[in-house]
N, C-alpha and C positions, 0 to 999 in steps of 0.2 A: 709465787714464792717457791724456790727450789726445796726439794726434800733434804738435800745434803749439799753443804758447801765446805770444802776443805781448802785451806789457804796456807801455803808455805809450811806444811807440817813436817817437822823434823823430830827425830827421836833417837836417842842412844840408850842402850841398856846399861845397868849399873856397872857391868864389867868393861864398859867403854866401847862395845860393839855398836857401830852406827847402823841402824836399820832403815831409817828414812832420812832423805836428804833435802826435803823441800817439795812435798807433794801438793799439787793443785788439782782440784777436780770439782765439778758441779754435776749434780744429778737432778733432773727436773721431776716434779711430782708425776707419778704414774709410769716413769721410764723403767725398763728392765735392762740392766747393764751387766755385762760379764766382766769380771776382773781376772785377767789371765797373767801368767808369769811363771818363771821357773821356780823350783824350790829355793828358798833362801832369798827371794826377791823382796820380801817385806810385806807380803799380802796379809798374813795373820797379824802382824804388828799394826798395820793400817786398820784392819777391822776392829781390833781391840781398842782403838781410839774412838770408835764411833759411839760406843756407849759408856765410855769413861773407865774401862778396865785399866787402860794406860792413860797417863796424863802427858800431853804434848810437851816436849822440851822446848819447842819453838813453833809458832804458828797457831792456827785455830781450826776447830771443827764446829760447824753449826748445823743443827737438825731442825728443819722447818722454822727457821728464824730464832731458835733457842741455842745459845752457845753451850758447848759441853764444858761445864765447870763443876767444882765440888758442890756448889749450892744448887745445881740444877740436875744432879744425877738421878734423883727419883723420877723426875719427869722424862729425862732422856732415856732411861731404861725401859719406860713404857713405850716410847716412840720408836726405839730401835730394837727389833726382835731378831735374835740370833738363833739359827737352827744349826746345831752342831753336825759334824760329819757322821758321828756315831750316835744314833738316837738313844742308845742305852746310857749315854752321858746326860741325857735330858729327861728321861722317864724314870721315876723312882717311887711312884705312889702305888697303892694296891690295885687300883682300877684306872682305866683310860679316863673315865669321867673325873676322877680325883686329880689326875695329872693336869688335865685341861683347866680344871677349876682352881688349881693352886695359885697361879699368878693373880687372877682377878680377885680371889678371896683375900689374898694378902694385901691387895690394893683397896680393900674395904667393901667389895661387892658381896651382897648377901641375898638369900631367899630367891624369889622369882627372877630378879634381875640377874643373879649369878646363873641360874638354870638356863635362862634365855641365851646368855652369852656362850655358855658351854655348848648348848645344843647348836647354836649358829655356827660356831667354829668347827664342830665335828661334821656338820652337814656340808660345810664348804670343802672338806677334804674327803667326803664320802665314807666317814667312819662312825656315823651315829649308831649303827647297829652293834658296834663293838664297845659302846660306852661302859658297860658293866663287866667287861673282860679284863683280866690282868694283862698289862702290856707285854710281859714276857711270853704270853701264849700266842702272840701275833707274829706274822712273818716280818722279815726285816723291812720290806717295803711298806707294810702296814704301820710298823712302828715309826718309820720316817714320816708318814702322813700324819700320825698322831703328834709327833714332835712339831710339825708345822702348825697343827691346830693349837698346841699350847701357846705358841707365839701369836697366832691370829686372835686368840681370846683376849689379848691385851690391846687389840685394835691399833697396831703399830703404824707409824708413818713409813718406816722402811723395814722390809724383810730381807735379812742378810743370810744367805745360804752358803754353807761351807761344803763344797764337793757334793751337791745334792744327788748326783746320779751314781755315786760310787756304791759298789756292791749290790746294785739293783739288777734284777733280771729284765729282759726286754719289755714284758708286760708292765711291771712296776715302774719302769723308767717312763713308759708312755703315759701311764696313769698320773704320775707326778707332773709330767709336762702339761697335761690337760688341766690339772688343778692350778698350776702356776699361771697358765695363760688366762684362767678365769678370774684371777684375783684382781681387785681394784686397789692395788697397793704398789708402791715403789719397790723394786727388787734389785738387790746387788748380789750377784751370783759369783762366788769364788770357785773357779773350776779349772781342771786340766783337761776336761772333756770338751774338746773344741767343737765337735758336731752338736753337742747339747747346747753349747753357747750359741751356735748359729741358729739352732731350732727355736730358741726361746728369747734371745736378746738381739735387738736391732743394733745395739751399740756395744762396743767392747773396748776395754782399756788393757794395755800391757804395763804391768809394774815390773821394773827390772832394775836391780842395783839401787833400790830405794827411791826411784823417781818414776813418774809416768813417762814411759818411752814411746807410747803410741795411744791415740784416742781417735777412733774412726768407726764407721758402720762395720758391724761384725763381718759381713760378706767381703767388704773391701780389705779389711785387715787380714782375714784368713786366706785371701787370694794372693797375698804377698809372701811368696815362699822365702825370699831372702830375709824379710823382716822376722818371720817365724824362726828361721834357723839362727838368726843373730841372738835371739832371746830363748833358745833351747825349747821351742815349742814345735810340735809335730802333729800333723793330721794323721789319723790311722791309715795304715797301708791300704791302698786301693780307694780311699775316700776321695771323691771329687766334689767340688763346690757345685751344687745344682745350678743349672742355667735358668735364669728368671724368664 
């Protein structure tokens, strides 16, 4: 069973702006896939359909065999974990432990079971030693790792990351990459950071003008300069695709 199936997904905002024109994609369980595209391509709109923040105007979204509908939203929102670009949009409790416990506690977990889930999530991102610290006392990179832990505590089917490498220094960028590679979870990474996509994702999609314009191995896609230029994507100056 695939982690994600999107079929003919179309959506127009209330002001009439058409953001998606019929998106089709499948992501297998355990895949790490990069979602690329210029600003205004519809990436955020697509992501907001994955856990029911937006409702499809046409087409369907299915997560691990469960269709995204009003009557399945509670289940879907446990299965699809979103990590925002700014961790401060995600962390709001007095301590790191409280932030990571918030989701599972609201899902009904208590006592030793809750403690075990929180500890496990923090261990997976290397932040267990910070459990009793206020999030705002942490570095930006540490806060991003805690934000990942808040999602992992819900044991999601899919981890959706919005620009995970933005504002990270080189060491924090490397540490996050190591964490993401270690996770046994399906990953959809929305990013403009093409080298990070190459480093972490074997497959990449280009969403452009509301449709999937390309779907290929990341190395193949990023080696096509004409394709990248057509969709306003650029590799950093001097960056060359490493020879295998």
